[in-house]
N, C-alpha and C positions, 0 to 999 in steps of 0.2 A: 136909445139910439146907439147903434154900433159904429164905432170908429174903426177904420181900417188901419192896419199897421203897415208902415212903409216896408216894402220888400226890396232888399238890396242883395244882389247876387255877388257873393264873395268867391274869389278864386283862391282856394287854399293850396298852399304848396308846403312841402316838407323842408322848411328852412331850418337852419341850425338852432335858432331860438325856439321854434315850434317843437322840434324834436326834443330839445332839452326840457321843455315844459311837460311834454308827454312822459319823458323819462322820470322827472321829479314826482309827478302825480302817481305813476305806477309804483315808484319806490315806496311811497307812503301806503300802498296797498289798495289804492282806488282802482275800480274796474268800470268798464262800460261807459254809461252816460256820465257818471260822476267823474271819471277820468277825463272825458272829453271836456266837460264844463270847467274842471279845475285847470286844464291846460289852455283854456281860452277859446275853445271850439264848441260849436253846437254839436249835439250827438250825431246828426246826419252828416255833418262835415267831417267829423272824425272817422266815421265809417267809410266815406268816400276816399278819404286820404289813405286809410289802411288798404283799400282795394286797389288804388292806383299807385301807391308808393310803399314798397315793402319795408322801407326804413322806418316808417311810422310805427308799424307793428313790431319791428325789431326793437325800437326804443322802448316800447311798452313792456316787452318781454325782458329786456335787459334791466329796466328799472325794477320790475317785480323780483327778478333774481337777486339783484344787489340789495334790495330791501330785506328779503328773506335771509340773505347771508349776514347782513348787519345784525338782525335780531338773533340769529343763531349764535353769532359770536358773543353777543351780550349774555344770552342764556348759558352758554358753555363756560364763559368766564365766571359767572355767578355760581354755577355748580362747582367749578374747580375751587372757588373760594369758600365753599362750605354751605351754600344755600341749598338745603334739602328739597325745598319745594321746586326750585328750578331743575334740580337733578331728576326729580320724579316726573316733571312735565316732559323733559327730554326723553326719558325712558318710555313714557306712555305714547307720546306722539311720533317720535322718530323711530323707536325700536319695537313698537307694538306690545310693550310690557303691560300686563294687567295685574293689579293688586289682588291678593288672595281674598276671596269672598266668603270663606267659611269661618265659622266661629267655633272654638272648642271650649266646652264647659266641662270642668272636672270637679265633681262633688264627692268628697270622701266622708261618708257618714257611717258610723259604726252602730250596730244594733245589739243591744244586750238581750240575751235570751230571757233572763228573769224579768226585765222590763217589758218585753213583748208578752210574756205570760200574764203579768199583772194587767196590762192593757186589755188582753183578751178576756180575762176574768171580769173586767168592768163591763164588757159588752155582752156577757152571758145572760140569758133569760131563763129562769127556772120555771118549769111547767110541771104541775102535779095534777094527775087525773084520778079522781076518786069516784068509783062506780058503786062500791059496796053499800053505802047507806040507802041507795035508791032501788035495790033489788027486792023483788017480792018476797023471797024466802031468806034473805040475808046470807045466802050461801057463798057469796064472794064472786070472783071473776068467773066467766064462763069456762075458761080453760081448766079451772080447778073443780068444776061441778061434775064429778064422775060418780056414777053409781057404784055401789059396793060390789056389784057383780062384774064390773069392768066394761059395761056397755057405754061407750062414749057418745052414742048417737041420741040418747034421750036427754032432754034438757027441760027441767021444770022451771027454769028461769028465763023464758023466752021473751019476756016483755022488753020493750025498747028502753035502754038505760037513760037515765038523766045524767048529763055531763056537767061536772063542776071543774072549772079550770082556773088556776091561780097563776098569773104571770108576775114575776117579781124581778125586775131589773135592779141594778145596784142603786140607781138614782131615785127609786120610789117603788111603790107596790101598785099593781093593777089587778083588781079582782073581776073576773068575768064569770057569770053564772048563766048557764043555758039549760033549759029543760025542754025535752021533746015530748 
C-alpha cells in the first residue's frame, strides 16, 4: 500500500540567512544538488531561486571563489615552508608543469680483446672431412687426381664419396658418420 507524501508549497526567497547557507556550502566545494541540500533547499527550489534571484547564484560563485582562495593560500604557505609535495602540486595544477618522463640508463662496460678471443674459441666447432679412405683407387681428393699428361677432364675416381664428419666443440665431442 502506497502512502502519499504531503505536498506543501514553499515560497523560497533569497534571505540573508539563505544566501549565507548557499555561500558556506559552495565554499566547501559542493555543487548542484548537494549544494542545495546542504543549504537547506530541495534541488528544484535552489534552481528556481537561482533563476529568479541573481544573488543566490552570486553567493554560490563567491563561496566557490573564497574556498579556492583559502586552499590556495594553504598550499602556497606550505610550499614556502619547504613542503616539496605542495610545491609540485602547485606547479602541476596551476602552471601546467609536467615532470620529465624519460629515464636515462648509462652502462659503462669494458671489453677485453683477449677475453673476447677466449670466449670465441670456446664457441668454435672443429670440422674435419676425410674422403680419402673411401675412394676406389685411393688417389686422394678429386682436385688432386690429374693424369700425367695434364688432362684434367678424366677422372677415374667418379664414385660418390662417403663422408665422415667429426664435430668437436670444447664442451665435448660429437661424431657423425654418414655414408652415401
